[in-house]
N, C-alpha and C positions, 0 to 999 in steps of 0.2 A: 600517388596523391599529388600530382602536379596541379590539379585544378582547384585545390584548396578544400575539397569536400572531405569530410571525415571518413576514415576507413571503416568499413563495415564487413571486413573479410571474415568475421566470425559468424555471419548469417548463413545458416544452413537452410536447406529446403524445409526441414521440420520446424525450425525457428520462424521462418517466414510464414508458414501455415499457422503456427500457434498465434503469432501476432495478428494475423488476419482474422482469426476466430475470436480473439480476446480483447483486442484494442477497443472496440465499440462498447462492449459490456463494462469494461473497467473504466472507461471515460464516463459512462452513465453513473456508475457507482461513485466515482470521485465527485462529479458535479452534484449528484443527488445528496451526498453527505455534507456538502459545503454549508448549507443553511444551518445544519445542526452545530456547526462550529460557533455560530453566534450565541448559542446557549451556554457555552463553556464558561464565560465570565460570570454568569448568574447561576451557575450549577448548584450552589449551596441553597439557593432560594427555591429550587424545583422540588417537586414531590419525589419520594423514593422511587416510584414507578417511572417517572421521567428520567431520573438519574440512571436507573437500570437500563432503560431504553437507550440512552446515550452511550453507556458503556458497551452494550451489546452491539450497537451500530459500529462503534470504534473498533471493537474486536473483529467483527465481520470484515470491515474494510482492511484492517491490518492483515488478517489472514489471507484475504483475496490477493492483495498486492505482494505479500511475502511468498505465497504460492506461485504467483506469476513469475517472480524473480527467480525462484528455485528452478522452476520448469525451464525458463529461458536459459539459465546457467547450464542445466543438463543438456539442452539442445544445441548450445553454442559450441563451435569449434574454431579455433582453440579457446578454451575457457579463460585463460589468463588475459587474452586480449578483450574478451567480453567484459571481464571484471574491471579492467582499466578504462574501457570506453563507456561503460554503463554505470559509472559510480554514482551518478545522480539518482538513479532508481533506488540504489541501496540507501542513500542518504535521506531521500524524501520519505521513506518508510519510517525513519526515526523521528520525523517531524510531526507525526500525528499527535495532536494535543490531548488525546484520550488519557485519562488518569488511570492507567492499568495497575498502578501500584496501590491504588486505593481499593479496598474491598467494599462492595455495595452493602455488606452486612455490618451492623453495629458491632463494636468490639465484644460485647457480651454474647453475641450469637456465634462467635468464632470459637 
């Protein structure tokens, strides 16, 4: 690492292939869900169907990126170096503003 570039010694052939296959679809998913973030501040003013749609999209995006991280972790060698170098991927998943702790059903329906 004398040239100042970050070490990516954890990249295996499988991990490179996985990234080649998934980077574009994940980018489209991430950019495509950005406009929906603008609806979060007015979420309480939306219809129940719209809130359910937002929740569904947030869950799908979360599952897609969490799955990507787990697959990358499984393909990386050594895994410890991957976890240390790719900490931003782990943290960004926690920043999804979806309100997963709220149930889309009213309390009486639970």
